[in-house]
PALOZA-252962 format. One record per residue (C-alpha): residue number from 1; residue in one letter; x, y, z. Coordinates in nm, 4 decimals, always signed. Example, Ala and Ser with C-alpha at 12.3 -4.5 7.8 and 13.67 -1.06 7.14 Angstrom:
2
<site pos="1" code="A" x="+1.2300" y="-0.4500" z="+0.7800"/>
<site pos="2" code="S" x="+1.3670" y="-0.1060" z="+0.7140"/>
end
This chain:
164
<site pos="1" code="M" x="+0.0123" y="-0.0211" z="-0.0055"/>
<site pos="2" code="L" x="+0.1083" y="+0.3104" z="-0.0972"/>
<site pos="3" code="P" x="+0.2075" y="+0.5619" z="+0.1864"/>
<site pos="4" code="S" x="-0.0601" y="+0.8598" z="+0.2625"/>
<site pos="5" code="N" x="+0.0720" y="+1.1272" z="+0.0907"/>
<site pos="6" code="I" x="-0.0356" y="+1.4192" z="-0.1994"/>
<site pos="7" code="Y" x="+0.0131" y="+1.2367" z="-0.5539"/>
<site pos="8" code="T" x="+0.0062" y="+1.4144" z="-0.8797"/>
<site pos="9" code="V" x="-0.1106" y="+1.1873" z="-1.1715"/>
<site pos="10" code="V" x="+0.1266" y="+1.2735" z="-1.4785"/>
<site pos="11" code="D" x="+0.0642" y="+1.0463" z="-1.7123"/>
<site pos="12" code="K" x="-0.1939" y="+0.7718" z="-1.8017"/>
<site pos="13" code="Y" x="-0.2557" y="+0.4451" z="-2.0437"/>
<site pos="14" code="Y" x="-0.3401" y="+0.1288" z="-2.1230"/>
<site pos="15" code="T" x="-0.1310" y="-0.1631" z="-2.2874"/>
<site pos="16" code="P" x="-0.2053" y="-0.5122" z="-2.3476"/>
<site pos="17" code="I" x="-0.0903" y="-0.8322" z="-2.1522"/>
<site pos="18" code="E" x="-0.0944" y="-1.0674" z="-2.4501"/>
<site pos="19" code="K" x="+0.1449" y="-0.8384" z="-2.5931"/>
<site pos="20" code="G" x="+0.4254" y="-0.8398" z="-2.2863"/>
<site pos="21" code="G" x="+0.2684" y="-0.5436" z="-2.1641"/>
<site pos="22" code="G" x="+0.1136" y="-0.4526" z="-1.8082"/>
<site pos="23" code="C" x="+0.3167" y="-0.4339" z="-1.4770"/>
<site pos="24" code="S" x="+0.2484" y="-0.4758" z="-1.1241"/>
<site pos="25" code="C" x="+0.0293" y="-0.1833" z="-0.9458"/>
<site pos="26" code="D" x="+0.2606" y="-0.0467" z="-0.7067"/>
<site pos="27" code="N" x="-0.0482" y="+0.0175" z="-0.4310"/>
<site pos="28" code="C" x="-0.2157" y="-0.3535" z="-0.4487"/>
<site pos="29" code="G" x="+0.0504" y="-0.5681" z="-0.6350"/>
<site pos="30" code="R" x="-0.2172" y="-0.6928" z="-0.8880"/>
<site pos="31" code="L" x="-0.1711" y="-0.7305" z="-1.2223"/>
<site pos="32" code="I" x="-0.2429" y="-0.4220" z="-1.4078"/>
<site pos="33" code="T" x="-0.3040" y="-0.2715" z="-1.7855"/>
<site pos="34" code="N" x="-0.4970" y="+0.0548" z="-1.7383"/>
<site pos="35" code="I" x="-0.2264" y="+0.2548" z="-1.5685"/>
<site pos="36" code="A" x="-0.1859" y="+0.5618" z="-1.4073"/>
<site pos="37" code="V" x="+0.1502" y="+0.7049" z="-1.3196"/>
<site pos="38" code="I" x="+0.1570" y="+0.9273" z="-1.0374"/>
<site pos="39" code="K" x="+0.4192" y="+1.1227" z="-0.8068"/>
<site pos="40" code="N" x="+0.4841" y="+1.2062" z="-0.4835"/>
<site pos="41" code="E" x="+0.5821" y="+1.5525" z="-0.3112"/>
<site pos="42" code="A" x="+0.9435" y="+1.3788" z="-0.3375"/>
<site pos="43" code="N" x="+0.9060" y="+1.3220" z="-0.7292"/>
<site pos="44" code="E" x="+0.8991" y="+0.9167" z="-0.6592"/>
<site pos="45" code="V" x="+0.7205" y="+0.7650" z="-0.9392"/>
<site pos="46" code="F" x="+0.4491" y="+0.4798" z="-0.8746"/>
<site pos="47" code="N" x="+0.2534" y="+0.2923" z="-1.1578"/>
<site pos="48" code="I" x="-0.0893" y="+0.2106" z="-1.0079"/>
<site pos="49" code="G" x="-0.4495" y="+0.0304" z="-1.1468"/>
<site pos="50" code="L" x="-0.7290" y="+0.2952" z="-1.2242"/>
<site pos="51" code="D" x="-0.9239" y="+0.1333" z="-0.9732"/>
<site pos="52" code="C" x="-0.6548" y="+0.2042" z="-0.7056"/>
<site pos="53" code="L" x="-0.6614" y="+0.5613" z="-0.8184"/>
<site pos="54" code="E" x="-1.0105" y="+0.5834" z="-0.7682"/>
<site pos="55" code="T" x="-1.0447" y="+0.3904" z="-0.4644"/>
<site pos="56" code="T" x="-0.7777" y="+0.4826" z="-0.2864"/>
<site pos="57" code="L" x="-0.6178" y="+0.7965" z="-0.3698"/>
<site pos="58" code="M" x="-0.9229" y="+0.9914" z="-0.5172"/>
<site pos="59" code="K" x="-1.1791" y="+0.9328" z="-0.2417"/>
<site pos="60" code="N" x="-0.9548" y="+1.0414" z="+0.0321"/>
<site pos="61" code="N" x="-0.8455" y="+1.3397" z="-0.1523"/>
<site pos="62" code="L" x="-0.4824" y="+1.2645" z="-0.2176"/>
<site pos="63" code="V" x="-0.4677" y="+1.3242" z="-0.5907"/>
<site pos="64" code="L" x="-0.3636" y="+1.6637" z="-0.7414"/>
<site pos="65" code="G" x="-0.4781" y="+1.8113" z="-1.1029"/>
<site pos="66" code="F" x="-0.6709" y="+1.4641" z="-1.1566"/>
<site pos="67" code="D" x="-1.0235" y="+1.4307" z="-1.0964"/>
<site pos="68" code="M" x="-1.3366" y="+1.1780" z="-1.1461"/>
<site pos="69" code="P" x="-1.4391" y="+1.3267" z="-1.4460"/>
<site pos="70" code="D" x="-1.0628" y="+1.2891" z="-1.5991"/>
<site pos="71" code="L" x="-1.0930" y="+0.9240" z="-1.4695"/>
<site pos="72" code="E" x="-1.4180" y="+0.8896" z="-1.6618"/>
<site pos="73" code="K" x="-1.2530" y="+1.0436" z="-1.9609"/>
<site pos="74" code="T" x="-0.9158" y="+0.7727" z="-1.9348"/>
<site pos="75" code="K" x="-1.1665" y="+0.4927" z="-1.9094"/>
<site pos="76" code="S" x="-1.3880" y="+0.6005" z="-2.2139"/>
<site pos="77" code="Y" x="-1.0142" y="+0.6579" z="-2.4125"/>
<site pos="78" code="I" x="-0.9618" y="+0.3015" z="-2.3128"/>
<site pos="79" code="R" x="-1.2665" y="+0.1905" z="-2.4995"/>
<site pos="80" code="Y" x="-1.2050" y="+0.4342" z="-2.8029"/>
<site pos="81" code="S" x="-0.8935" y="+0.2495" z="-2.8094"/>
<site pos="82" code="L" x="-0.9825" y="-0.1085" z="-2.7986"/>
<site pos="83" code="K" x="-1.2432" y="-0.0547" z="-3.0694"/>
<site pos="84" code="V" x="-1.0217" y="+0.0487" z="-3.2925"/>
<site pos="85" code="A" x="-0.7696" y="-0.2133" z="-3.2481"/>
<site pos="86" code="K" x="-1.0429" y="-0.4758" z="-3.2501"/>
<site pos="87" code="D" x="-1.1481" y="-0.3518" z="-3.6399"/>
<site pos="88" code="I" x="-0.7684" y="-0.3392" z="-3.6805"/>
<site pos="89" code="K" x="-0.7302" y="-0.7610" z="-3.5914"/>
<site pos="90" code="E" x="-1.0711" y="-0.8160" z="-3.7492"/>
<site pos="91" code="F" x="-0.9367" y="-0.6546" z="-4.0956"/>
<site pos="92" code="I" x="-0.5962" y="-0.8848" z="-4.0619"/>
<site pos="93" code="A" x="-0.8031" y="-1.1727" z="-3.9855"/>
<site pos="94" code="A" x="-1.0149" y="-1.0583" z="-4.2440"/>
<site pos="95" code="N" x="-0.7357" y="-1.0490" z="-4.5251"/>
<site pos="96" code="P" x="-0.4767" y="-1.3194" z="-4.4372"/>
<site pos="97" code="A" x="-0.3199" y="-1.3031" z="-4.8241"/>
<site pos="98" code="I" x="-0.1568" y="-0.9720" z="-4.7126"/>
<site pos="99" code="A" x="+0.0876" y="-0.8232" z="-4.4514"/>
<site pos="100" code="V" x="-0.0690" y="-0.5349" z="-4.2464"/>
<site pos="101" code="T" x="+0.3016" y="-0.3680" z="-4.1869"/>
<site pos="102" code="G" x="+0.1780" y="-0.0322" z="-3.9906"/>
<site pos="103" code="L" x="-0.0758" y="+0.2456" z="-4.0000"/>
<site pos="104" code="I" x="-0.0801" y="+0.6277" z="-4.1493"/>
<site pos="105" code="I" x="-0.3136" y="+0.7574" z="-3.9322"/>
<site pos="106" code="E" x="-0.4504" y="+1.1263" z="-3.9753"/>
<site pos="107" code="T" x="-0.4492" y="+1.3960" z="-3.7015"/>
<site pos="108" code="P" x="-0.7792" y="+1.4948" z="-3.6898"/>
<site pos="109" code="N" x="-0.8006" y="+1.8909" z="-3.7728"/>
<site pos="110" code="Y" x="-1.0729" y="+1.9273" z="-3.4764"/>
<site pos="111" code="L" x="-1.3037" y="+2.0488" z="-3.6967"/>
<site pos="112" code="S" x="-1.4651" y="+1.7269" z="-3.7086"/>
<site pos="113" code="D" x="-1.5621" y="+1.4746" z="-3.4633"/>
<site pos="114" code="W" x="-1.3469" y="+1.1733" z="-3.5832"/>
<site pos="115" code="F" x="-1.0018" y="+1.0376" z="-3.7174"/>
<site pos="116" code="E" x="-0.9109" y="+0.7742" z="-3.9978"/>
<site pos="117" code="F" x="-0.6462" y="+0.5716" z="-4.0854"/>
<site pos="118" code="Y" x="-0.5007" y="+0.3988" z="-4.3402"/>
<site pos="119" code="Y" x="-0.3231" y="+0.0511" z="-4.3649"/>
<site pos="120" code="L" x="+0.0463" y="-0.0038" z="-4.4505"/>
<site pos="121" code="L" x="+0.0992" y="-0.3117" z="-4.6630"/>
<site pos="122" code="N" x="+0.4092" y="-0.5430" z="-4.7222"/>
<site pos="123" code="G" x="+0.6362" y="-0.2696" z="-4.5752"/>
<site pos="124" code="A" x="+0.4885" y="+0.0388" z="-4.8049"/>
<site pos="125" code="K" x="+0.5476" y="+0.3517" z="-4.6405"/>
<site pos="126" code="T" x="+0.2219" y="+0.5156" z="-4.8114"/>
<site pos="127" code="S" x="-0.1346" y="+0.3653" z="-4.8748"/>
<site pos="128" code="R" x="-0.4587" y="+0.4354" z="-5.0272"/>
<site pos="129" code="Q" x="-0.6093" y="+0.1329" z="-4.8367"/>
<site pos="130" code="N" x="-0.8729" y="+0.3381" z="-4.5814"/>
<site pos="131" code="S" x="-0.9057" y="+0.1626" z="-4.2579"/>
<site pos="132" code="G" x="-1.3171" y="+0.2652" z="-4.2912"/>
<site pos="133" code="T" x="-1.2838" y="+0.2922" z="-3.9353"/>
<site pos="134" code="K" x="-1.3992" y="+0.5819" z="-3.7896"/>
<site pos="135" code="V" x="-1.3657" y="+0.6847" z="-3.3903"/>
<site pos="136" code="K" x="-1.6470" y="+0.9535" z="-3.3238"/>
<site pos="137" code="N" x="-1.7050" y="+1.1969" z="-3.0463"/>
<site pos="138" code="I" x="-1.3064" y="+1.2882" z="-3.0471"/>
<site pos="139" code="G" x="-1.2103" y="+1.5561" z="-3.2647"/>
<site pos="140" code="K" x="-1.2661" y="+1.8493" z="-2.9758"/>
<site pos="141" code="D" x="-1.0394" y="+1.6132" z="-2.7781"/>
<site pos="142" code="A" x="-0.6658" y="+1.5854" z="-2.8340"/>
<site pos="143" code="D" x="-0.5710" y="+1.4112" z="-2.5371"/>
<site pos="144" code="V" x="-0.8134" y="+1.1227" z="-2.6554"/>
<site pos="145" code="F" x="-0.6266" y="+1.1282" z="-3.0150"/>
<site pos="146" code="A" x="-0.2901" y="+1.0674" z="-2.8403"/>
<site pos="147" code="F" x="-0.3816" y="+0.8572" z="-2.5998"/>
<site pos="148" code="I" x="-0.5610" y="+0.6159" z="-2.8810"/>
<site pos="149" code="V" x="-0.1977" y="+0.6617" z="-3.0762"/>
<site pos="150" code="K" x="-0.0361" y="+0.5767" z="-2.7790"/>
<site pos="151" code="A" x="-0.2195" y="+0.2201" z="-2.7184"/>
<site pos="152" code="L" x="-0.2067" y="+0.1257" z="-3.0963"/>
<site pos="153" code="K" x="+0.1638" y="+0.1396" z="-3.0537"/>
<site pos="154" code="S" x="+0.1597" y="-0.0375" z="-2.7372"/>
<site pos="155" code="I" x="-0.1103" y="-0.2998" z="-2.9022"/>
<site pos="156" code="F" x="+0.0514" y="-0.3178" z="-3.2595"/>
<site pos="157" code="K" x="+0.4286" y="-0.3553" z="-3.1491"/>
<site pos="158" code="N" x="+0.5733" y="-0.4166" z="-3.4700"/>
<site pos="159" code="F" x="+0.3620" y="-0.1804" z="-3.6731"/>
<site pos="160" code="D" x="+0.5270" y="+0.1265" z="-3.8455"/>
<site pos="161" code="F" x="+0.3509" y="+0.4201" z="-3.7395"/>
<site pos="162" code="I" x="+0.3344" y="+0.7350" z="-3.9745"/>
<site pos="163" code="L" x="+0.1532" y="+1.0400" z="-3.8414"/>
<site pos="164" code="K" x="+0.0387" y="+1.3108" z="-4.0562"/>
end
């Protein structure tokens, strides 16, 4: 159990266990994939699960700069990330004759509420193979786009990623 202290959330991310990700929670010791990185006033850094962040720290008012709406947004970011990863995995499974080696991801212009990406095939660095996947309701929040890209890089570790 982390000592009573005031903590600041410095990062949050998702990393899948099946790709060798995850770690143990510095608070409860359980294996976690939805990770909040926190630091205390002595600048010591800890990785804790979102559940521990909520139940232990937030309910005891021990977290600065992160509140329940932030936690709910982070949980929705994870859902968005898993939806995109599922679509990519389904495309790969449905097209075994081609090798998907990466993604070109178009950064949203924040005038729309979605972003799209293109599959890189057989090691190419350009593509016209539009994914057809649209992630809705992210155009007004740059954090969710960055979170999804980070999660996809964690899930598809062997992919090339090109951001445009």
